N, C-alpha and C positions, 0 to 999 in steps of 0.2 A: 280256540282248539277245534270248532267246528271248521273253521275257516283251514286249519292244516288241513285235518283230513282229508277233504274236498282237495285242496290242491294236489296232495299227495296222491288222492283216487284218477286225478283228471291228469296228473305224469303218468303213471301206469298204464292207463287206457292209450293214450297219446304215443308213449313209448312201444307200447304192443303192435299199434299201427305202423311205427315206421321201423319195424324189423324185415321188411322186402327192400329190396333192393332192387330199383326201375331195370338196370342192364340185366339180369338175369330173370326175371319175369317173363312169362308167357308170350308168346306172338305169336301163337302155332294158329293156325283156323281152326273153326268153331263148327264147321261143319253144315253150317247154317245157310251160305250161300249157293245159288244156282250155278251147277258147273259148266263157263262157258265152251267148253269143247261137246259137252253133248247137248246142249241147248242153241240152237242158230238165233232164235227169237234174240229181240230188243228188252232186255232186263234193268230194270231202276232197282236199287234197293238202299236203304240208310238205316243206319244202325246206330244203338245208343250200348255203352258198357260205363260201367262205377267208374270214373274217375280214380286216379290212384292214389296208392296210402289212404288216409283219414277223408281225405274230400269225397273220397266213394260213400261215405257213409250219408251223402244226400247231392252228391252231385254226379251228372251222365257228362260224357263226354261224346258227341255227335259227330256221324259225319254221311257221306254222300257218296255210294258208286254207281256208274250208269254203264251198261256196256251195248252199243250200239249192235242189229243185226249181223251177224256171220263174225264177232269181233271175237279174238281169242282169250280178251283180258278184259277186265274191267279198266275204266279208270277213275280212281277214288281219289275226292274231293276232302278237304279236311285242314282245320285251323289247327297250327300245332306252336305253341306260346312260346317252347324253348328255340326254336327257329328264330326269331327276333334278337334274341340276346346275340344270336350269331351274325345280326346282320342281315338274314334272309327276312325272305316274305314269311309273314305269319300261313297266308293260304298254301298248302299243298297238295299238289294233284300228281297220282302218278299210276302206271300202270301196274298190273297185278291178276294173276289168274283167280286170287283170294282175299275178298276183299273185307269177310268176317273174322278176322284175326283176331286174337283176344286185345282188349287194351292193356297192354304191361299186366298180365295176369289177372284181367276182369273179362269174362264172357260176355259177349255181344248179346245184345238182343236187337232181332230185327224188326224194325218199326211198320218198315213199308216196301212192299215188292210190287211193282209192278211190272209186266208183259207186252210184248205182241206190238201190236200197232201203236195204242196208246204210249205205250215207252218210247215207241221211235220218234213219234210225234214231238214228245217231250224233252229230250233228250237234247236235241239241239237248243234251245230254250234254255235247259239246265246250264250247257258251255258258256253261253252265249251271256245268261246272268253272272254265272262266276268269272269272267273276264269284267264285268261290271262291279264287282264286290266292291264295295268304297272304303273297308277295312284291310287289304288285303295284309299290308303292311305294319298290321297293327294290333297287340294282344294285351288286355287289362283282363286279372282272373273276374275281380268282380267291379262292376257293373258287366262289364263286358267293353268292346268287341272282344269275345273268345270262342272256344271251337262249337258253343251252341248256338251263335251270332249268326254265322255264317247257313246252318242249315234252315234254320229261320227264316234269313232273309233271305233265301233260295225260296221257300216257301209261296215268301211272299209276291216276287216276281215274276212265279212260274203255279199259280194258285189252283189248276188242274191238276198238279201234283198231289193235293188231297192230305198233303202231312200237317201231322199233329203231333208236335215234338212233347213228351212227359213233363209234368212240374218240377221235375226234379234236372231239367238241362236249363239250369242257371245261365242269364245271360245271353239267354232267346229276345227275351224283352227289348232287347237294346237293339236290336232289327228293327223296332218300330222308328228310331231315335231318324232326323233327317244327318244325311251325312255332310249337309253343306253349313251346318250347324255347328259348330263349336261346343253349344252349351249341353 
């Protein structure tokens, strides 16, 4: 009897989390990013937002945004698993004036912001490290490589960034693996 009640409660809880639809979930800007049209200095921002659906109870999705001096848009670097299913690289880099968009209904939190000369010096290092990311065409939710592995790997390649990911960045530890070792 206790098992049936437990299963029923678990089913109701999980069903409640799956009621939202990623296609209609908010992707609006959260108003956290430095406006690139108002601030000419170089900017680096790192964001985290709860993962979509029930995964958001314990995990976040993270991404990195960089804006060189005088740029009118940011370059956002993030890993998105569904891209692999479509035959595309998991690592996705794109231009946008609003790098702080909601992650399918979840408001992001800014984990890091650097501006000025320090950011200008680190942006080329981040771009070069992104080009060398060893798991650009791979995605595995657990243990990784996933969306949190990429910022963790960038943090290891560019330690001057000072990036610390939250405990809920599941998969960030995968960045410690040797990409040349299959184990």
